[in-house]
Backbone atoms as SQL, in Angstrom:
CREATE TABLE atoms (id INTEGER PRIMARY KEY, chain TEXT, resi INTEGER, resn TEXT, atom TEXT, x REAL, y REAL, z REAL);
INSERT INTO atoms VALUES
  (1, 'A', 1, 'UNK', 'N', -165.756, 37.454, 137.483),
  (2, 'A', 1, 'UNK', 'CA', -166.423, 38.637, 136.975),
  (3, 'A', 1, 'UNK', 'C', -165.741, 39.884, 137.516),
  (4, 'A', 2, 'UNK', 'N', -165.686, 40.908, 136.695),
  (5, 'A', 2, 'UNK', 'CA', -165.139, 42.193, 137.102),
  (6, 'A', 2, 'UNK', 'C', -166.055, 42.818, 138.146),
  (7, 'A', 3, 'UNK', 'N', -165.506, 43.292, 139.265),
  (8, 'A', 3, 'UNK', 'CA', -166.361, 43.940, 140.265),
  (9, 'A', 3, 'UNK', 'C', -167.001, 45.208, 139.695),
  (10, 'A', 4, 'UNK', 'N', -168.207, 45.474, 140.128),
  (11, 'A', 4, 'UNK', 'CA', -168.927, 46.671, 139.702),
  (12, 'A', 4, 'UNK', 'C', -168.743, 47.732, 140.777),
  (13, 'A', 5, 'UNK', 'N', -168.212, 48.886, 140.383),
  (14, 'A', 5, 'UNK', 'CA', -168.068, 50.006, 141.304),
  (15, 'A', 5, 'UNK', 'C', -169.275, 50.919, 141.117),
  (16, 'A', 6, 'UNK', 'N', -170.021, 51.148, 142.189),
  (17, 'A', 6, 'UNK', 'CA', -171.220, 51.986, 142.128),
  (18, 'A', 6, 'UNK', 'C', -171.067, 53.117, 143.127),
  (19, 'A', 7, 'UNK', 'N', -171.334, 54.337, 142.674),
  (20, 'A', 7, 'UNK', 'CA', -171.295, 55.465, 143.601),
  (21, 'A', 7, 'UNK', 'C', -172.462, 56.403, 143.327),
  (22, 'A', 8, 'UNK', 'N', -172.877, 57.086, 144.374),
  (23, 'A', 8, 'UNK', 'CA', -173.956, 58.067, 144.315),
  (24, 'A', 8, 'UNK', 'C', -173.355, 59.413, 144.709),
  (25, 'A', 9, 'UNK', 'N', -173.446, 60.414, 143.831),
  (26, 'A', 9, 'UNK', 'CA', -172.888, 61.740, 144.099),
  (27, 'A', 9, 'UNK', 'C', -174.004, 62.782, 144.087),
  (28, 'A', 10, 'UNK', 'N', -174.210, 63.417, 145.216),
  (29, 'A', 10, 'UNK', 'CA', -175.198, 64.490, 145.293),
  (30, 'A', 10, 'UNK', 'C', -176.635, 64.019, 145.284),
  (31, 'A', 11, 'UNK', 'N', -176.848, 62.717, 145.398),
  (32, 'A', 11, 'UNK', 'CA', -178.197, 62.149, 145.461),
  (33, 'A', 11, 'UNK', 'C', -178.219, 61.101, 146.567),
  (34, 'A', 12, 'UNK', 'N', -179.389, 60.860, 147.085),
  (35, 'A', 12, 'UNK', 'CA', -179.529, 59.874, 148.151),
  (36, 'A', 12, 'UNK', 'C', -179.330, 58.464, 147.595),
  (37, 'A', 13, 'UNK', 'N', -178.587, 57.654, 148.347),
  (38, 'A', 13, 'UNK', 'CA', -178.361, 56.261, 147.959),
  (39, 'A', 13, 'UNK', 'C', -179.687, 55.511, 147.950),
  (40, 'A', 14, 'UNK', 'N', -179.873, 54.652, 146.961),
  (41, 'A', 14, 'UNK', 'CA', -181.076, 53.837, 146.853),
  (42, 'A', 14, 'UNK', 'C', -180.669, 52.379, 146.680),
  (43, 'A', 15, 'UNK', 'N', -181.128, 51.534, 147.602),
  (44, 'A', 15, 'UNK', 'CA', -180.845, 50.094, 147.506),
  (45, 'A', 15, 'UNK', 'C', -181.446, 49.512, 146.229),
  (46, 'A', 16, 'UNK', 'N', -182.646, 49.968, 145.873),
  (47, 'A', 16, 'UNK', 'CA', -183.314, 49.442, 144.679),
  (48, 'A', 16, 'UNK', 'C', -182.540, 49.807, 143.414),
  (49, 'A', 17, 'UNK', 'N', -182.063, 51.045, 143.336),
  (50, 'A', 17, 'UNK', 'CA', -181.294, 51.470, 142.167),
  (51, 'A', 17, 'UNK', 'C', -179.969, 50.711, 142.122),
  (52, 'A', 18, 'UNK', 'N', -179.318, 50.569, 143.266),
  (53, 'A', 18, 'UNK', 'CA', -178.060, 49.820, 143.298),
  (54, 'A', 18, 'UNK', 'C', -178.277, 48.369, 142.871),
  (55, 'A', 19, 'UNK', 'N', -179.360, 47.758, 143.326),
  (56, 'A', 19, 'UNK', 'CA', -179.658, 46.372, 142.940),
  (57, 'A', 19, 'UNK', 'C', -179.879, 46.262, 141.434),
  (58, 'A', 20, 'UNK', 'N', -180.590, 47.234, 140.852),
  (59, 'A', 20, 'UNK', 'CA', -180.815, 47.219, 139.396),
  (60, 'A', 20, 'UNK', 'C', -179.490, 47.369, 138.652),
  (61, 'A', 21, 'UNK', 'N', -178.625, 48.266, 139.136),
  (62, 'A', 21, 'UNK', 'CA', -177.324, 48.460, 138.495),
  (63, 'A', 21, 'UNK', 'C', -176.510, 47.171, 138.556),
  (64, 'A', 22, 'UNK', 'N', -176.512, 46.504, 139.695),
  (65, 'A', 22, 'UNK', 'CA', -175.762, 45.241, 139.821),
  (66, 'A', 22, 'UNK', 'C', -176.328, 44.175, 138.870),
  (67, 'A', 23, 'UNK', 'N', -177.651, 44.105, 138.800),
  (68, 'A', 23, 'UNK', 'CA', -178.299, 43.139, 137.898),
  (69, 'A', 23, 'UNK', 'C', -177.906, 43.414, 136.447),
  (70, 'A', 24, 'UNK', 'N', -177.992, 44.679, 136.047),
  (71, 'A', 24, 'UNK', 'CA', -177.655, 45.046, 134.672),
  (72, 'A', 24, 'UNK', 'C', -176.155, 44.898, 134.411),
  (73, 'A', 25, 'UNK', 'N', -175.336, 45.160, 135.426),
  (74, 'A', 25, 'UNK', 'CA', -173.895, 44.990, 135.279),
  (75, 'A', 25, 'UNK', 'C', -173.528, 43.540, 135.043),
  (76, 'A', 26, 'UNK', 'N', -174.173, 42.632, 135.771),
  (77, 'A', 26, 'UNK', 'CA', -173.937, 41.198, 135.573),
  (78, 'A', 26, 'UNK', 'C', -174.395, 40.768, 134.183),
  (79, 'A', 27, 'UNK', 'N', -175.525, 41.303, 133.740),
  (80, 'A', 27, 'UNK', 'CA', -176.042, 41.030, 132.395),
  (81, 'A', 27, 'UNK', 'C', -175.046, 41.502, 131.339),
  (82, 'A', 28, 'UNK', 'N', -174.499, 42.713, 131.524),
  (83, 'A', 28, 'UNK', 'CA', -173.542, 43.255, 130.566),
  (84, 'A', 28, 'UNK', 'C', -172.259, 42.423, 130.560),
  (85, 'A', 29, 'UNK', 'N', -171.841, 41.977, 131.719),
  (86, 'A', 29, 'UNK', 'CA', -170.628, 41.155, 131.803),
  (87, 'A', 29, 'UNK', 'C', -170.814, 39.816, 131.093),
  (88, 'A', 30, 'UNK', 'N', -172.003, 39.239, 131.166),
  (89, 'A', 30, 'UNK', 'CA', -172.266, 37.987, 130.430),
  (90, 'A', 30, 'UNK', 'C', -172.165, 38.219, 128.927),
  (91, 'A', 31, 'UNK', 'N', -172.550, 39.408, 128.500),
  (92, 'A', 31, 'UNK', 'CA', -172.485, 39.745, 127.085),
  (93, 'A', 31, 'UNK', 'C', -171.044, 40.033, 126.647),
  (94, 'A', 32, 'UNK', 'N', -170.285, 40.758, 127.474),
  (95, 'A', 32, 'UNK', 'CA', -168.918, 41.167, 127.139),
  (96, 'A', 32, 'UNK', 'C', -168.024, 40.874, 128.333),
  (97, 'A', 33, 'UNK', 'N', -167.489, 39.662, 128.385),
  (98, 'A', 33, 'UNK', 'CA', -166.740, 39.228, 129.570),
  (99, 'A', 33, 'UNK', 'C', -165.290, 39.698, 129.601),
  (100, 'A', 34, 'UNK', 'N', -164.868, 40.449, 128.585),
  (101, 'A', 34, 'UNK', 'CA', -163.490, 40.943, 128.557),
  (102, 'A', 34, 'UNK', 'C', -163.327, 42.316, 129.198),
  (103, 'A', 35, 'UNK', 'N', -164.387, 42.876, 129.736),
  (104, 'A', 35, 'UNK', 'CA', -164.270, 44.220, 130.315),
  (105, 'A', 35, 'UNK', 'C', -163.276, 44.214, 131.475),
  (106, 'A', 36, 'UNK', 'N', -162.492, 45.290, 131.556),
  (107, 'A', 36, 'UNK', 'CA', -161.478, 45.397, 132.603),
  (108, 'A', 36, 'UNK', 'C', -162.003, 46.107, 133.843),
  (109, 'A', 37, 'UNK', 'N', -163.020, 46.926, 133.675),
  (110, 'A', 37, 'UNK', 'CA', -163.685, 47.549, 134.821),
  (111, 'A', 37, 'UNK', 'C', -165.092, 47.970, 134.419),
  (112, 'A', 38, 'UNK', 'N', -165.935, 48.144, 135.425),
  (113, 'A', 38, 'UNK', 'CA', -167.290, 48.644, 135.223),
  (114, 'A', 38, 'UNK', 'C', -167.599, 49.574, 136.387),
  (115, 'A', 39, 'UNK', 'N', -167.725, 50.859, 136.061),
  (116, 'A', 39, 'UNK', 'CA', -168.023, 51.871, 137.075),
  (117, 'A', 39, 'UNK', 'C', -169.329, 52.560, 136.700),
  (118, 'A', 40, 'UNK', 'N', -170.197, 52.705, 137.687),
  (119, 'A', 40, 'UNK', 'CA', -171.478, 53.369, 137.457),
  (120, 'A', 40, 'UNK', 'C', -171.639, 54.458, 138.504),
  (121, 'A', 41, 'UNK', 'N', -171.982, 55.658, 138.043),
  (122, 'A', 41, 'UNK', 'CA', -172.205, 56.791, 138.940),
  (123, 'A', 41, 'UNK', 'C', -173.634, 57.273, 138.741),
  (124, 'A', 42, 'UNK', 'N', -174.343, 57.430, 139.853),
  (125, 'A', 42, 'UNK', 'CA', -175.661, 58.063, 139.852),
  (126, 'A', 42, 'UNK', 'C', -175.427, 59.420, 140.488),
  (127, 'A', 43, 'UNK', 'N', -175.716, 60.485, 139.742),
  (128, 'A', 43, 'UNK', 'CA', -175.399, 61.809, 140.268),
  (129, 'A', 43, 'UNK', 'C', -176.444, 62.839, 139.888),
  (130, 'A', 44, 'UNK', 'N', -176.372, 63.948, 140.588),
  (131, 'A', 44, 'UNK', 'CA', -177.186, 65.112, 140.263),
  (132, 'A', 44, 'UNK', 'C', -176.360, 65.941, 139.292),
  (133, 'A', 45, 'UNK', 'N', -176.812, 66.103, 138.039),
  (134, 'A', 45, 'UNK', 'CA', -175.998, 66.827, 137.058),
  (135, 'A', 45, 'UNK', 'C', -175.909, 68.311, 137.393),
  (136, 'A', 46, 'UNK', 'N', -174.891, 68.944, 136.850),
  (137, 'A', 46, 'UNK', 'CA', -174.722, 70.383, 137.038),
  (138, 'A', 46, 'UNK', 'C', -175.862, 71.099, 136.332),
  (139, 'A', 47, 'UNK', 'N', -176.572, 71.946, 137.048),
  (140, 'A', 47, 'UNK', 'CA', -177.772, 72.580, 136.503),
  (141, 'A', 47, 'UNK', 'C', -177.501, 73.410, 135.257),
  (142, 'A', 48, 'UNK', 'N', -176.373, 74.082, 135.194),
  (143, 'A', 48, 'UNK', 'CA', -176.142, 74.939, 134.034),
  (144, 'A', 48, 'UNK', 'C', -175.902, 74.144, 132.752),
  (145, 'A', 49, 'UNK', 'N', -175.589, 72.870, 132.862),
  (146, 'A', 49, 'UNK', 'CA', -175.394, 72.049, 131.669),
  (147, 'A', 49, 'UNK', 'C', -176.646, 71.258, 131.298),
  (148, 'A', 50, 'UNK', 'N', -177.406, 70.832, 132.272),
  (149, 'A', 50, 'UNK', 'CA', -178.530, 69.927, 132.027),
  (150, 'A', 50, 'UNK', 'C', -179.797, 70.463, 132.689),
  (151, 'A', 51, 'UNK', 'N', -180.373, 71.487, 132.125),
  (152, 'A', 51, 'UNK', 'CA', -181.552, 72.092, 132.729),
  (153, 'A', 51, 'UNK', 'C', -182.679, 71.077, 132.832),
  (154, 'A', 52, 'UNK', 'N', -183.222, 70.951, 134.027),
  (155, 'A', 52, 'UNK', 'CA', -184.352, 70.072, 134.249),
  (156, 'A', 52, 'UNK', 'C', -183.993, 68.650, 134.621),
  (157, 'A', 53, 'UNK', 'N', -182.776, 68.230, 134.403),
  (158, 'A', 53, 'UNK', 'CA', -182.392, 66.857, 134.730),
  (159, 'A', 53, 'UNK', 'C', -182.142, 66.728, 136.217),
  (160, 'A', 54, 'UNK', 'N', -182.719, 65.705, 136.814),
  (161, 'A', 54, 'UNK', 'CA', -182.542, 65.483, 138.239),
  (162, 'A', 54, 'UNK', 'C', -181.480, 64.431, 138.527),
  (163, 'A', 55, 'UNK', 'N', -181.317, 63.464, 137.636),
  (164, 'A', 55, 'UNK', 'CA', -180.337, 62.401, 137.822),
  (165, 'A', 55, 'UNK', 'C', -179.617, 62.145, 136.512),
  (166, 'A', 56, 'UNK', 'N', -178.356, 61.798, 136.625),
  (167, 'A', 56, 'UNK', 'CA', -177.608, 61.316, 135.463),
  (168, 'A', 56, 'UNK', 'C', -176.998, 59.974, 135.848),
  (169, 'A', 57, 'UNK', 'N', -177.077, 59.031, 134.941),
  (170, 'A', 57, 'UNK', 'CA', -176.465, 57.717, 135.112),
  (171, 'A', 57, 'UNK', 'C', -175.268, 57.683, 134.174),
  (172, 'A', 58, 'UNK', 'N', -174.084, 57.482, 134.720),
  (173, 'A', 58, 'UNK', 'CA', -172.873, 57.403, 133.904),
  (174, 'A', 58, 'UNK', 'C', -172.257, 56.022, 134.073),
  (175, 'A', 59, 'UNK', 'N', -172.011, 55.376, 132.942),
  (176, 'A', 59, 'UNK', 'CA', -171.389, 54.050, 132.937),
  (177, 'A', 59, 'UNK', 'C', -170.037, 54.166, 132.251),
  (178, 'A', 60, 'UNK', 'N', -169.017, 53.620, 132.881),
  (179, 'A', 60, 'UNK', 'CA', -167.653, 53.596, 132.350),
  (180, 'A', 60, 'UNK', 'C', -167.247, 52.123, 132.248),
  (181, 'A', 61, 'UNK', 'N', -167.063, 51.652, 131.007),
  (182, 'A', 61, 'UNK', 'CA', -166.696, 50.254, 130.765),
  (183, 'A', 61, 'UNK', 'C', -165.269, 50.211, 130.229),
  (184, 'A', 62, 'UNK', 'N', -164.401, 49.468, 130.911),
  (185, 'A', 62, 'UNK', 'CA', -163.026, 49.298, 130.449),
  (186, 'A', 62, 'UNK', 'C', -162.944, 48.204, 129.403),
  (187, 'A', 63, 'UNK', 'N', -162.287, 48.524, 128.276),
  (188, 'A', 63, 'UNK', 'CA', -162.149, 47.594, 127.160),
  (189, 'A', 63, 'UNK', 'C', -160.659, 47.393, 126.904),
  (190, 'A', 64, 'UNK', 'N', -160.183, 46.155, 126.879),
  (191, 'A', 64, 'UNK', 'CA', -158.749, 45.918, 126.675),
  (192, 'A', 64, 'UNK', 'C', -158.241, 46.546, 125.374),
  (193, 'A', 65, 'UNK', 'N', -157.171, 47.337, 125.481),
  (194, 'A', 65, 'UNK', 'CA', -156.545, 47.930, 124.308),
  (195, 'A', 65, 'UNK', 'C', -157.307, 49.069, 123.670),
  (196, 'A', 66, 'UNK', 'N', -158.365, 49.533, 124.299),
  (197, 'A', 66, 'UNK', 'CA', -159.199, 50.608, 123.747),
  (198, 'A', 66, 'UNK', 'C', -159.479, 51.629, 124.844),
  (199, 'A', 67, 'UNK', 'N', -159.877, 52.843, 124.446),
  (200, 'A', 67, 'UNK', 'CA', -160.325, 53.801, 125.470),
  (201, 'A', 67, 'UNK', 'C', -161.605, 53.291, 126.133),
  (202, 'A', 68, 'UNK', 'N', -161.837, 53.725, 127.348),
  (203, 'A', 68, 'UNK', 'CA', -163.067, 53.333, 128.052),
  (204, 'A', 68, 'UNK', 'C', -164.291, 53.781, 127.272),
  (205, 'A', 69, 'UNK', 'N', -165.336, 52.996, 127.370),
  (206, 'A', 69, 'UNK', 'CA', -166.630, 53.344, 126.794),
  (207, 'A', 69, 'UNK', 'C', -167.411, 54.087, 127.870),
  (208, 'A', 70, 'UNK', 'N', -167.851, 55.305, 127.569),
  (209, 'A', 70, 'UNK', 'CA', -168.590, 56.124, 128.525),
  (210, 'A', 70, 'UNK', 'C', -170.000, 56.343, 127.985),
  (211, 'A', 71, 'UNK', 'N', -170.983, 56.016, 128.796),
  (212, 'A', 71, 'UNK', 'CA', -172.397, 56.184, 128.440),
  (213, 'A', 71, 'UNK', 'C', -173.040, 57.045, 129.521),
  (214, 'A', 72, 'UNK', 'N', -173.860, 58.028, 129.123),
  (215, 'A', 72, 'UNK', 'CA', -174.597, 58.851, 130.088),
  (216, 'A', 72, 'UNK', 'C', -176.064, 58.910, 129.674),
  (217, 'A', 73, 'UNK', 'N', -176.938, 58.714, 130.625),
  (218, 'A', 73, 'UNK', 'CA', -178.375, 58.880, 130.417),
  (219, 'A', 73, 'UNK', 'C', -178.927, 59.688, 131.584),
  (220, 'A', 74, 'UNK', 'N', -179.977, 60.464, 131.312),
  (221, 'A', 74, 'UNK', 'CA', -180.554, 61.323, 132.338),
  (222, 'A', 74, 'UNK', 'C', -182.000, 60.960, 132.623),
  (223, 'A', 75, 'UNK', 'N', -182.409, 61.246, 133.856),
  (224, 'A', 75, 'UNK', 'CA', -183.804, 61.082, 134.282),
  (225, 'A', 75, 'UNK', 'C', -184.316, 62.472, 134.627),
  (226, 'A', 76, 'UNK', 'N', -185.426, 62.856, 134.042),
  (227, 'A', 76, 'UNK', 'CA', -185.923, 64.220, 134.187),
  (228, 'A', 76, 'UNK', 'C', -187.144, 64.362, 135.075),
  (229, 'A', 77, 'UNK', 'N', -187.561, 63.328, 135.750),
  (230, 'A', 77, 'UNK', 'CA', -188.801, 63.382, 136.525),
  (231, 'A', 77, 'UNK', 'C', -188.571, 63.511, 138.018),
  (232, 'A', 78, 'UNK', 'N', -187.734, 64.439, 138.406),
  (233, 'A', 78, 'UNK', 'CA', -187.533, 64.681, 139.831),
  (234, 'A', 78, 'UNK', 'C', -187.011, 63.463, 140.555),
  (235, 'A', 79, 'UNK', 'N', -187.542, 63.205, 141.729),
  (236, 'A', 79, 'UNK', 'CA', -187.085, 62.084, 142.537),
  (237, 'A', 79, 'UNK', 'C', -187.856, 60.805, 142.247),
  (238, 'A', 80, 'UNK', 'N', -188.473, 60.715, 141.106),
  (239, 'A', 80, 'UNK', 'CA', -189.236, 59.545, 140.716),
  (240, 'A', 80, 'UNK', 'C', -188.280, 58.374, 140.472),
  (241, 'A', 81, 'UNK', 'N', -188.320, 57.381, 141.352),
  (242, 'A', 81, 'UNK', 'CA', -187.402, 56.244, 141.249),
  (243, 'A', 81, 'UNK', 'C', -187.611, 55.471, 139.954),
  (244, 'A', 82, 'UNK', 'N', -188.833, 55.427, 139.471),
  (245, 'A', 82, 'UNK', 'CA', -189.095, 54.719, 138.215),
  (246, 'A', 82, 'UNK', 'C', -188.336, 55.379, 137.061),
  (247, 'A', 83, 'UNK', 'N', -188.271, 56.710, 137.047),
  (248, 'A', 83, 'UNK', 'CA', -187.534, 57.415, 135.996),
  (249, 'A', 83, 'UNK', 'C', -186.045, 57.099, 136.068),
  (250, 'A', 84, 'UNK', 'N', -185.525, 56.968, 137.283),
  (251, 'A', 84, 'UNK', 'CA', -184.115, 56.615, 137.447),
  (252, 'A', 84, 'UNK', 'C', -183.875, 55.198, 136.939),
  (253, 'A', 85, 'UNK', 'N', -184.786, 54.281, 137.245),
  (254, 'A', 85, 'UNK', 'CA', -184.660, 52.896, 136.770),
  (255, 'A', 85, 'UNK', 'C', -184.678, 52.842, 135.244),
  (256, 'A', 86, 'UNK', 'N', -185.542, 53.647, 134.627),
  (257, 'A', 86, 'UNK', 'CA', -185.600, 53.696, 133.164),
  (258, 'A', 86, 'UNK', 'C', -184.269, 54.204, 132.615),
  (259, 'A', 87, 'UNK', 'N', -183.710, 55.240, 133.244),
  (260, 'A', 87, 'UNK', 'CA', -182.418, 55.769, 132.798),
  (261, 'A', 87, 'UNK', 'C', -181.314, 54.718, 132.944),
  (262, 'A', 88, 'UNK', 'N', -181.335, 53.952, 134.032),
  (263, 'A', 88, 'UNK', 'CA', -180.359, 52.867, 134.223),
  (264, 'A', 88, 'UNK', 'C', -180.503, 51.840, 133.099),
  (265, 'A', 89, 'UNK', 'N', -181.735, 51.420, 132.823),
  (266, 'A', 89, 'UNK', 'CA', -181.972, 50.443, 131.748),
  (267, 'A', 89, 'UNK', 'C', -181.488, 50.970, 130.405),
  (268, 'A', 90, 'UNK', 'N', -181.815, 52.237, 130.100),
  (269, 'A', 90, 'UNK', 'CA', -181.415, 52.827, 128.822),
  (270, 'A', 90, 'UNK', 'C', -179.898, 52.921, 128.706),
  (271, 'A', 91, 'UNK', 'N', -179.239, 53.280, 129.801),
  (272, 'A', 91, 'UNK', 'CA', -177.779, 53.398, 129.777),
  (273, 'A', 91, 'UNK', 'C', -177.129, 52.042, 129.517),
  (274, 'A', 92, 'UNK', 'N', -177.598, 51.005, 130.196),
  (275, 'A', 92, 'UNK', 'CA', -177.018, 49.678, 129.983),
  (276, 'A', 92, 'UNK', 'C', -177.365, 49.133, 128.599),
  (277, 'A', 93, 'UNK', 'N', -178.554, 49.432, 128.085),
  (278, 'A', 93, 'UNK', 'CA', -178.899, 49.003, 126.726),
  (279, 'A', 93, 'UNK', 'C', -177.986, 49.685, 125.705),
  (280, 'A', 94, 'UNK', 'N', -177.724, 50.978, 125.914),
  (281, 'A', 94, 'UNK', 'CA', -176.821, 51.711, 125.019),
  (282, 'A', 94, 'UNK', 'C', -175.405, 51.145, 125.104),
  (283, 'A', 95, 'UNK', 'N', -174.963, 50.811, 126.315),
  (284, 'A', 95, 'UNK', 'CA', -173.631, 50.217, 126.485),
  (285, 'A', 95, 'UNK', 'C', -173.543, 48.894, 125.731),
  (286, 'A', 96, 'UNK', 'N', -174.576, 48.078, 125.831),
  (287, 'A', 96, 'UNK', 'CA', -174.579, 46.789, 125.132),
  (288, 'A', 96, 'UNK', 'C', -174.485, 46.986, 123.618),
  (289, 'A', 97, 'UNK', 'N', -175.264, 47.933, 123.081),
  (290, 'A', 97, 'UNK', 'CA', -175.231, 48.186, 121.636),
  (291, 'A', 97, 'UNK', 'C', -173.834, 48.629, 121.194),
  (292, 'A', 98, 'UNK', 'N', -173.232, 49.528, 121.970),
  (293, 'A', 98, 'UNK', 'CA', -171.903, 50.009, 121.597),
  (294, 'A', 98, 'UNK', 'C', -170.847, 48.915, 121.752),
  (295, 'A', 99, 'UNK', 'N', -170.979, 48.088, 122.775),
  (296, 'A', 99, 'UNK', 'CA', -170.047, 46.968, 122.936),
  (297, 'A', 99, 'UNK', 'C', -170.200, 45.962, 121.796),
  (298, 'A', 100, 'UNK', 'N', -171.422, 45.783, 121.306),
  (299, 'A', 100, 'UNK', 'CA', -171.641, 44.902, 120.162),
  (300, 'A', 100, 'UNK', 'C', -170.882, 45.423, 118.946),
  (301, 'A', 101, 'UNK', 'N', -170.958, 46.738, 118.702),
  (302, 'A', 101, 'UNK', 'CA', -170.215, 47.335, 117.591),
  (303, 'A', 101, 'UNK', 'C', -168.710, 47.137, 117.770),
  (304, 'A', 102, 'UNK', 'N', -168.224, 47.362, 118.981),
  (305, 'A', 102, 'UNK', 'CA', -166.792, 47.208, 119.261),
  (306, 'A', 102, 'UNK', 'C', -166.368, 45.757, 119.072),
  (307, 'A', 103, 'UNK', 'N', -167.177, 44.829, 119.571),
  (308, 'A', 103, 'UNK', 'CA', -166.871, 43.404, 119.430),
  (309, 'A', 103, 'UNK', 'C', -166.822, 43.006, 117.960),
  (310, 'A', 104, 'UNK', 'N', -167.773, 43.504, 117.172),
  (311, 'A', 104, 'UNK', 'CA', -167.777, 43.209, 115.737),
  (312, 'A', 104, 'UNK', 'C', -166.505, 43.729, 115.071),
  (313, 'A', 105, 'UNK', 'N', -166.100, 44.942, 115.420),
  (314, 'A', 105, 'UNK', 'CA', -164.892, 45.515, 114.825),
  (315, 'A', 105, 'UNK', 'C', -163.652, 44.740, 115.254),
  (316, 'A', 106, 'UNK', 'N', -163.609, 44.322, 116.522),
  (317, 'A', 106, 'UNK', 'CA', -162.451, 43.574, 117.016),
  (318, 'A', 106, 'UNK', 'C', -162.334, 42.213, 116.330),
  (319, 'A', 107, 'UNK', 'N', -163.471, 41.637, 115.945),
  (320, 'A', 107, 'UNK', 'CA', -163.443, 40.320, 115.302),
  (321, 'A', 107, 'UNK', 'C', -163.432, 40.415, 113.777),
  (322, 'A', 108, 'UNK', 'N', -163.420, 41.644, 113.241),
  (323, 'A', 108, 'UNK', 'CA', -163.361, 41.831, 111.798),
  (324, 'A', 108, 'UNK', 'C', -164.709, 41.839, 111.114),
  (325, 'A', 109, 'UNK', 'N', -165.791, 41.796, 111.863),
  (326, 'A', 109, 'UNK', 'CA', -167.135, 41.824, 111.282),
  (327, 'A', 109, 'UNK', 'C', -167.645, 43.259, 111.244),
  (328, 'A', 110, 'UNK', 'N', -167.141, 44.050, 110.298),
  (329, 'A', 110, 'UNK', 'CA', -167.504, 45.457, 110.212),
  (330, 'A', 110, 'UNK', 'C', -168.574, 45.630, 109.152),
  (331, 'A', 111, 'UNK', 'N', -169.631, 46.355, 109.492),
  (332, 'A', 111, 'UNK', 'CA', -170.700, 46.621, 108.534),
  (333, 'A', 111, 'UNK', 'C', -170.190, 47.587, 107.467),
  (334, 'A', 112, 'UNK', 'N', -170.594, 47.352, 106.227),
  (335, 'A', 112, 'UNK', 'CA', -170.225, 48.242, 105.138),
  (336, 'A', 112, 'UNK', 'C', -171.468, 48.586, 104.341),
  (337, 'A', 113, 'UNK', 'N', -171.383, 49.640, 103.547),
  (338, 'A', 113, 'UNK', 'CA', -172.496, 50.036, 102.700),
  (339, 'A', 113, 'UNK', 'C', -172.588, 49.118, 101.487),
  (340, 'A', 114, 'UNK', 'N', -173.790, 48.793, 101.079),
  (341, 'A', 114, 'UNK', 'CA', -174.071, 48.005, 99.872),
  (342, 'A', 114, 'UNK', 'C', -173.349, 46.664, 99.841),
  (343, 'A', 115, 'UNK', 'N', -173.066, 46.116, 100.988),
  (344, 'A', 115, 'UNK', 'CA', -172.488, 44.778, 101.035),
  (345, 'A', 115, 'UNK', 'C', -171.029, 44.680, 100.637),
  (346, 'A', 116, 'UNK', 'N', -170.379, 45.817, 100.372),
  (347, 'A', 116, 'UNK', 'CA', -168.963, 45.776, 100.003),
  (348, 'A', 116, 'UNK', 'C', -168.088, 45.461, 101.194),
  (349, 'A', 117, 'UNK', 'N', -166.862, 45.085, 100.913),
  (350, 'A', 117, 'UNK', 'CA', -165.924, 44.773, 101.993),
  (351, 'A', 117, 'UNK', 'C', -165.298, 46.057, 102.512),
  (352, 'A', 118, 'UNK', 'N', -165.008, 46.056, 103.784),
  (353, 'A', 118, 'UNK', 'CA', -164.346, 47.223, 104.358),
  (354, 'A', 118, 'UNK', 'C', -162.863, 47.170, 104.021),
  (355, 'A', 119, 'UNK', 'N', -162.215, 48.328, 103.966),
  (356, 'A', 119, 'UNK', 'CA', -160.785, 48.356, 103.609),
  (357, 'A', 119, 'UNK', 'C', -159.923, 47.705, 104.660);
């Protein structure tokens, strides 16, 4: 399995959040085992860009032959650990959905309108 790199920037480290990230990272790897790297950052977003957001979860997934997949989700409830956990879950769910689309395209299973074939 690809090692999961986890970092906390501008926020206090949380064992519970790190454990959830590792759990979700292993889940994502079972779904898409070709990833070349998995980096997750828990950070305090820049206030002028994200008013009211206390935490941002950023996931960077390396895909062979493609640009990295970057997912960001925010938690807006202050230091509420439950809100951070929800943001972690949402970020990994979004990553899975996008990886599913990428996997379909890589295998030639591209969705088209009205059942027609893609070019």
